[in-house]
C-alpha positions as CSV (number, residue, x, y, z in Angstrom):
1,M,-1.3,19.2,21.4
2,V,1.1,17.6,18.9
3,E,3.6,15.3,20.4
4,K,7.3,15.8,19.4
5,S,7.5,12.2,18.1
6,D,4.4,12.8,15.8
7,L,5.9,16.0,14.5
8,K,9.3,14.2,13.8
9,R,7.5,11.4,12.0
10,L,5.5,14.0,9.9
11,N,8.7,15.8,9.0
12,Q,10.3,12.5,8.0
13,Y,7.3,11.6,5.9
14,T,7.3,15.0,4.2
15,E,11.0,14.6,3.2
16,N,10.4,11.1,1.9
17,I,7.4,12.3,-0.2
18,K,9.4,15.1,-1.6
19,W,12.2,12.7,-2.6
20,L,9.7,10.3,-4.1
21,L,8.1,13.0,-6.2
22,E,11.5,14.3,-7.4
23,N,12.6,10.8,-8.4
24,T,9.5,9.1,-9.7
25,E,10.7,9.0,-13.3
26,N,14.0,7.4,-12.2
27,L,12.1,4.8,-10.1
28,R,9.7,4.1,-13.0
29,Q,12.7,3.1,-15.2
30,K,14.4,1.0,-12.5
31,L,11.4,-0.4,-10.6
32,P,8.4,-0.5,-12.9
33,D,5.1,-2.0,-11.6
34,R,6.6,-2.4,-8.0
35,Y,5.6,-1.1,-4.6
36,V,8.3,1.3,-3.3
37,A,9.0,2.6,0.2
38,V,11.3,5.7,0.4
39,C,12.8,6.1,3.9
40,E,15.4,8.5,5.3
41,A,14.9,11.0,2.4
42,G,15.9,8.5,-0.3
43,K,18.9,7.0,1.6
44,R,16.9,3.8,1.8
45,V,14.6,2.7,-1.0
46,L,12.9,-0.7,-0.7
47,D,10.7,-2.4,-3.3
48,A,8.5,-5.5,-3.6
49,P,5.8,-6.9,-5.9
50,S,3.1,-6.6,-3.2
51,L,2.2,-4.1,-0.6
52,D,2.2,-6.7,2.2
53,E,5.7,-7.9,1.3
54,L,6.9,-4.3,1.1
55,L,5.5,-3.5,4.6
56,G,7.3,-6.6,5.9
57,K,10.6,-5.4,4.4
58,V,10.2,-2.0,5.9
59,Q,9.5,-3.4,9.4
60,M,12.4,-6.0,9.1
61,S,14.8,-3.2,8.2
62,G,13.8,-1.3,11.3
63,G,12.0,1.4,9.4
64,D,8.8,3.2,10.4
65,P,6.1,2.5,7.8
66,E,4.3,5.6,8.9
67,A,7.3,7.8,8.2
68,C,8.3,6.2,4.9
69,A,6.6,7.3,1.7
70,I,5.0,4.3,0.0
71,D,3.6,4.2,-3.5
72,F,3.1,1.9,-6.4
73,I,5.4,2.9,-9.3
74,S,3.5,2.0,-12.5
75,R,5.3,1.6,-15.8
76,E,2.5,3.7,-17.4
77,V,2.2,7.4,-16.8
78,Y,-1.4,8.3,-15.7
79,S,-3.1,11.6,-15.5
80,L,-6.0,12.4,-13.3
81,V,-8.7,14.3,-15.1
82,V,-11.2,16.0,-12.8
């Protein structure tokens, strides 16, 4: 059985991932080579040079690290070849 709180967190995470994917190029220009957390569907975007520092910022701002989309925004564009 899925708890309502887990479902809410999953929906928030999905919205944050969607926003992150739609805005990656913009973030690459503004925040190259930084870790980024997208919370509240892009209403709150936090960045830091390290993952530990970013997680601290998310927690200090009252955000839920499990609901925020977190990624490293590289200045280089990479392609995964399988």
